[in-house]
GUDODO-30851 format. One line per 5 residues: number of its first residue (from 1); their letters; for each residue y, x, z of C-alpha. Coordinates in Angstrom, 3 decimals, padded with zeros to 6 digits. Last residue first. Example, Ala and Ser with C-alpha at 12.3 -4.5 7.8 and 13.67 -1.06 7.14 Angstrom:
<pts>
2 = sa = -001.060,013.670,007.140 ~ -004.500,012.300,007.800
</pts>
This chain:
<pts>
259 = fnsey = 024.703,-034.131,005.245 ~ 022.762,-033.061,002.155 ~ 020.722,-030.594,004.176 ~ 019.268,-027.135,003.759 ~ 019.934,-024.744,006.617
254 = lggdl = 020.123,-021.223,005.177 ~ 023.339,-021.783,003.218 ~ 025.021,-018.542,004.311 ~ 024.432,-019.445,007.963 ~ 027.611,-020.611,009.618
249 = vlnqg = 026.873,-024.191,010.697 ~ 029.852,-025.898,012.298 ~ 028.646,-028.558,014.727 ~ 031.363,-031.091,015.489 ~ 032.441,-033.000,018.586
244 = tiyga = 036.074,-032.330,017.781 ~ 038.264,-031.519,014.806 ~ 041.656,-033.267,014.884 ~ 043.281,-030.536,016.985 ~ 042.261,-027.842,014.515
239 = qascl = 045.823,-027.044,013.394 ~ 046.804,-025.795,016.855 ~ 044.050,-023.218,016.555 ~ 040.877,-022.797,018.614 ~ 038.642,-023.960,015.753
234 = facae = 040.491,-021.412,013.594 ~ 039.761,-018.602,016.035 ~ 036.048,-019.446,015.982 ~ 035.961,-019.271,012.191 ~ 037.699,-015.879,012.330
229 = gfegp = 035.184,-014.590,014.856 ~ 032.211,-015.628,012.705 ~ 033.457,-013.736,009.696 ~ 034.082,-010.703,011.891 ~ 030.479,-010.828,013.124
224 = qgfrr = 029.153,-010.194,009.606 ~ 026.604,-012.621,008.214 ~ 023.276,-011.355,006.926 ~ 022.693,-011.159,003.212 ~ 021.138,-012.968,000.270
219 = apven = 023.815,-015.728,000.268 ~ 020.958,-018.220,-000.227 ~ 019.401,-016.885,002.990 ~ 015.614,-016.516,003.023 ~ 016.036,-013.136,001.296
214 = arada = 017.802,-011.761,004.352 ~ 014.868,-012.794,006.544 ~ 012.331,-011.122,004.252 ~ 014.349,-007.915,004.145 ~ 014.624,-007.839,007.934
209 = ianvs = 010.884,-008.469,008.352 ~ 010.001,-005.700,005.914 ~ 012.405,-003.322,007.630 ~ 010.946,-004.067,011.070 ~ 007.438,-003.388,009.784
204 = ngtme = 004.762,-006.075,009.923 ~ 002.287,-006.088,012.811 ~ 002.938,-009.752,013.538 ~ 003.937,-009.900,017.217 ~ 005.306,-006.358,017.464
199 = saaqf = 007.260,-006.780,014.251 ~ 008.586,-010.124,015.407 ~ 009.875,-008.473,018.583 ~ 011.569,-005.714,016.574 ~ 013.096,-008.245,014.199
194 = ggrlr = 014.361,-010.233,017.170 ~ 016.003,-007.135,018.578 ~ 017.790,-006.691,015.262 ~ 019.131,-010.224,015.501 ~ 020.175,-009.713,019.125
189 = dtdfy = 021.915,-006.429,018.307 ~ 024.009,-008.223,015.708 ~ 024.046,-008.668,011.935 ~ 024.338,-012.436,011.801 ~ 021.390,-014.608,010.763
184 = gplin = 022.382,-018.214,011.338 ~ 025.207,-019.071,013.646 ~ 025.782,-022.601,014.917 ~ 029.375,-023.019,016.060 ~ 029.931,-025.864,018.497
179 = nitvn = 033.034,-027.943,019.105 ~ 034.950,-029.338,022.059 ~ 038.563,-030.379,021.613 ~ 041.311,-031.098,024.127 ~ 044.422,-032.712,022.673
174 = heavs = 044.416,-035.262,025.519 ~ 043.082,-038.092,023.340 ~ 040.019,-035.971,022.584 ~ 038.827,-035.933,026.203 ~ 036.136,-038.653,026.127
169 = ravgs = 035.047,-037.889,022.577 ~ 034.108,-034.316,023.457 ~ 032.232,-035.486,026.561 ~ 030.071,-037.765,024.419 ~ 028.837,-034.914,022.241
164 = lfatl = 028.759,-032.502,025.154 ~ 025.331,-033.464,026.494 ~ 023.759,-033.647,023.016 ~ 024.923,-030.166,022.053 ~ 023.940,-028.699,025.413
159 = garag = 020.445,-030.155,025.056 ~ 020.172,-028.653,021.571 ~ 021.138,-025.303,023.064 ~ 018.399,-025.574,025.692 ~ 015.754,-026.619,023.176
154 = ssldl = 016.624,-023.916,020.667 ~ 016.646,-021.169,023.314 ~ 013.233,-022.278,024.535 ~ 011.748,-022.554,021.034 ~ 013.114,-019.214,019.843
149 = gfvpr = 009.798,-017.615,018.849 ~ 009.754,-019.003,015.329 ~ 013.127,-020.434,014.321 ~ 013.174,-024.201,013.922 ~ 016.067,-025.837,012.074
144 = kvsvs = 019.005,-027.815,013.456 ~ 019.473,-026.371,016.949 ~ 017.972,-023.186,015.503 ~ 021.292,-022.772,013.671 ~ 022.467,-021.451,017.009
139 = tinvi = 024.829,-022.148,019.925 ~ 028.255,-020.582,020.396 ~ 030.262,-023.192,022.249 ~ 033.939,-023.565,021.431 ~ 036.357,-025.220,023.826
134 = rgfrr = 039.992,-025.650,022.834 ~ 042.430,-027.208,025.253 ~ 045.993,-028.409,025.104 ~ 047.585,-031.318,026.900 ~ 048.531,-029.200,029.916
129 = eimgd = 046.964,-031.740,032.289 ~ 043.935,-032.148,030.031 ~ 043.447,-028.396,029.840 ~ 043.608,-028.175,033.614 ~ 040.990,-030.917,033.872
124 = ivqni = 038.733,-029.039,031.438 ~ 038.510,-025.713,033.216 ~ 035.895,-026.044,035.971 ~ 033.684,-028.661,034.345 ~ 033.667,-026.612,031.144
119 = leipt = 032.370,-023.612,033.060 ~ 029.540,-025.610,034.599 ~ 028.611,-027.127,031.237 ~ 028.478,-023.690,029.642 ~ 026.161,-022.427,032.414
114 = imnmv = 023.831,-025.452,032.370 ~ 022.802,-025.292,028.728 ~ 022.088,-021.787,027.417 ~ 021.618,-019.644,030.491 ~ 020.450,-022.310,032.941
109 = vgdlm = 018.032,-023.809,030.403 ~ 016.569,-020.382,029.710 ~ 016.149,-019.648,033.414 ~ 014.278,-022.928,033.904 ~ 011.930,-022.100,031.041
104 = aqrel = 011.262,-018.613,032.396 ~ 010.603,-020.107,035.820 ~ 008.030,-022.531,034.394 ~ 006.067,-019.946,032.432 ~ 006.479,-019.353,028.737
99 = erfer = 003.608,-017.487,027.082 ~ 002.349,-020.556,025.206 ~ 005.763,-020.828,023.546 ~ 005.439,-017.490,021.763 ~ 008.380,-015.394,022.865
94 = yppgg = 011.649,-014.102,021.426 ~ 013.849,-013.306,024.389 ~ 015.758,-016.037,026.216 ~ 019.400,-016.297,025.199 ~ 022.409,-014.188,025.933
89 = nnnvl = 025.513,-016.151,026.638 ~ 028.496,-017.631,024.871 ~ 031.017,-020.268,025.797 ~ 034.437,-019.712,024.274 ~ 037.071,-021.275,026.487
84 = idpap = 040.678,-021.653,025.338 ~ 043.769,-022.771,027.224 ~ 042.585,-020.881,030.284 ~ 044.204,-021.601,033.646 ~ 042.713,-019.360,036.324
79 = caall = 042.107,-016.308,034.110 ~ 040.993,-013.333,036.223 ~ 040.043,-015.544,039.163 ~ 038.315,-017.873,036.715 ~ 036.113,-015.076,035.414
74 = eeqge = 035.332,-013.827,038.909 ~ 034.351,-017.296,040.079 ~ 032.069,-017.691,037.059 ~ 030.323,-014.443,037.893 ~ 029.849,-015.456,041.511
69 = atsvd = 028.369,-018.820,040.503 ~ 025.874,-016.981,038.312 ~ 025.247,-017.578,034.614 ~ 028.343,-015.578,033.656 ~ 026.707,-012.371,034.852
64 = arvva = 029.614,-010.113,035.724 ~ 031.900,-007.331,034.536 ~ 035.238,-009.028,034.068 ~ 037.798,-007.288,031.842 ~ 041.317,-008.584,031.245
59 = vevga = 042.999,-007.907,027.903 ~ 046.705,-008.689,027.684 ~ 047.990,-008.777,024.127 ~ 049.392,-006.313,021.622 ~ 046.454,-006.480,019.242
54 = varia = 044.571,-003.864,017.199 ~ 044.182,-000.988,019.658 ~ 044.007,-003.327,022.648 ~ 040.938,-004.953,021.111 ~ 039.181,-001.616,020.600
49 = gatea = 039.970,-000.493,024.131 ~ 038.621,-003.705,025.622 ~ 035.465,-003.374,023.530 ~ 034.849,000.210,024.650 ~ 035.403,-000.672,028.304
44 = laaed = 033.087,-003.673,028.055 ~ 030.365,-001.622,026.368 ~ 030.576,001.012,029.102 ~ 030.441,-001.551,031.906 ~ 027.455,-003.436,030.491
39 = rgnit = 027.311,-006.842,032.171 ~ 029.712,-008.784,029.994 ~ 033.032,-010.546,029.965 ~ 036.324,-010.605,028.150 ~ 039.511,-012.257,029.332
34 = vdvgn = 041.827,-012.629,026.372 ~ 045.570,-013.005,025.901 ~ 045.970,-014.813,022.570 ~ 048.295,-013.400,019.909 ~ 046.308,-014.106,016.754
29 = valat = 044.810,-010.609,016.794 ~ 043.616,-011.429,020.316 ~ 041.793,-014.557,019.129 ~ 040.031,-012.629,016.362 ~ 039.045,-009.855,018.769
24 = acarg = 037.674,-012.236,021.396 ~ 035.641,-014.078,018.758 ~ 034.205,-010.847,017.322 ~ 033.321,-009.644,020.810 ~ 031.420,-012.860,021.463
19 = lgrss = 029.607,-012.550,018.135 ~ 028.248,-009.091,018.885 ~ 029.455,-006.971,021.781 ~ 031.341,-007.023,025.092 ~ 032.051,-010.725,024.683
14 = acvia = 029.484,-012.484,026.846 ~ 032.003,-015.192,027.690 ~ 035.407,-015.452,026.043 ~ 038.068,-016.757,028.401 ~ 041.314,-017.454,026.606
9 = krgai = 045.031,-017.570,027.311 ~ 047.712,-018.830,024.936 ~ 050.749,-016.713,024.051 ~ 050.136,-016.954,020.311 ~ 048.128,-020.092,019.593
4 = gldm = 049.919,-021.548,016.565 ~ 047.256,-020.473,014.077 ~ 049.807,-018.771,011.825 ~ 048.036,-018.605,008.474
</pts>
């Protein structure tokens, strides 16, 4: 399917690896010039090279912390008028809620709620003027179902979801959409890091924890980042202009609900 976005420009946050990288790659393959971001210079260089190898598009690289004002300025300097914004950021580490101090909680809210809102504030008026905008926020299935040790991340991402629900409706008439993708267990460094943390907390082996998690999923496997990237690219497509304010759960059937 031609997604109708060739020649568009995208900022994809935290895209040097994992789900962010998958989104940037899928957009690039569909002809979108991408600005990728991360804090690991080597990982960014490797990702940029991999994207250029499969797509004949412009790939800009911004090494910065997207949660800082300086990092956001650098992103927007590299791509001043994005048609597409994919909000993604690392979340707080797995931690028992009693161990969370005030500053840790504030940092988590900044990373997973305030930062995406700040970026949206800076790009949305341009999208409205151009009558095309696609904003996708990578949140988590933990917005809908609890995941042990991710209470802070879950709360911040749920706050982002609620905040943007009304915003999405307020800009829909301008062909600007805002949607969220809620990943379940995808085979990424963050997932594996969570297994390691759970192992340290429970005393069970990493392999035993991974097997147990995979068996929780009706699909009996972890998701692959490429699957996630393709879903993101579709939400950014011309054809997806009538989809807004939605939460797309990609979890292999893990979250059980009739609606």
